[in-house]
N, C-alpha and C positions, 0 to 999 in steps of 0.2 A: 367326808360328808357325814356329819353327825346328825342324829335325829333325837329330838327330845322324847324321852320315854312317854308312851301313851299318846303321842301326837301322830296322826295319820300323815303319810307322805302326800304332798301335793303332786299333781300331775307334772308340774315343772321339775320338781325334785326327782320324780321317777324317770322322767325323760333324761335328766342329767346322768343318772346312774346307768341307764340303758345306753346312752350315747357313749359314755366312758367304756362300757362293756364292748360296744361295737368297735371303738378305737383300739382297744387292747386286742380284740379278735383280729382286726385288720393287720396287725403287726406280725401275725404268724400265718404264713401261707397254707400250712397243713390244716390249721383250724378253720381258716376261711373256706377251704375246700370241703371240709366236713359240714360246715354250716350251710354252704350252698347246696350240697347234696341233700341235706336234711330238709331244707326249705323249698327245694325244687326250683330255685331261680338260678340264672346264669350270672357270671361276673358283670356282664354288660347291663344287667337289670337292677343292680344294687341301688343305684341312685333313685331310680323310679320306684322301686319297692320301698325304699326308706321313707317315702312320702305317704305310704299307706299307714293307717292308724295302728294296725296290729304288728307292724314290722318290728318296732322296738321291743314289744312284748315277746315276740318270737326270739329275739336275740337273748333276752333274759331266760326264756324257757330252754334255749340251747345250753346255757350255763347250768341251769338247774338239773339237766339230765346227766351231768358229769360232775360228781363230787370233787374230784381233784381239780378240775378246771374252775369250778365255783370257788373253792377255797383259795386257789392261787389268785383269782381276780380280787376276792375280798381282801386278802392280805396285801396285795399291791395297792388297792384303793383305800385301805384303812376303814373298811366298812364291815358290819356284821353280816354273816351269810343270810340271816333272816330278812335283811333289807332287800335282797334280790326278790324274794317272794312278795314282800310288801310293795316294791316298785312295780312288779308285774301286775299285782292286784289294782294298784292305782291307775295303771294304764288301760286295763281292759275289764276289771272286775272279776267276779267269780264265774268261771265257765264250767258247765257240767262235764265237758269232755276232757278237762285237765285233771290229771291225777298223779 
């Protein structure tokens, strides 16, 4: 997923990155458990939660909280780590409580 330098990510591109992050997350039961604990949702609620606008941004935020996880995802996906923050921004914009 390459991005032209200086071009903002579209919502569709951001959703693609976040969806790939969710797919990678789903392949590791331990990570899924951590994500569910952090998000406060149960395994049976994932499909319903995924329909919520902020869910994919939450997946990206989960990766952004763990440098090793973030770098592994980016390496596997062939994308720059800064693309994760750009994708999150494209999905929800700048929020005051994100830091």
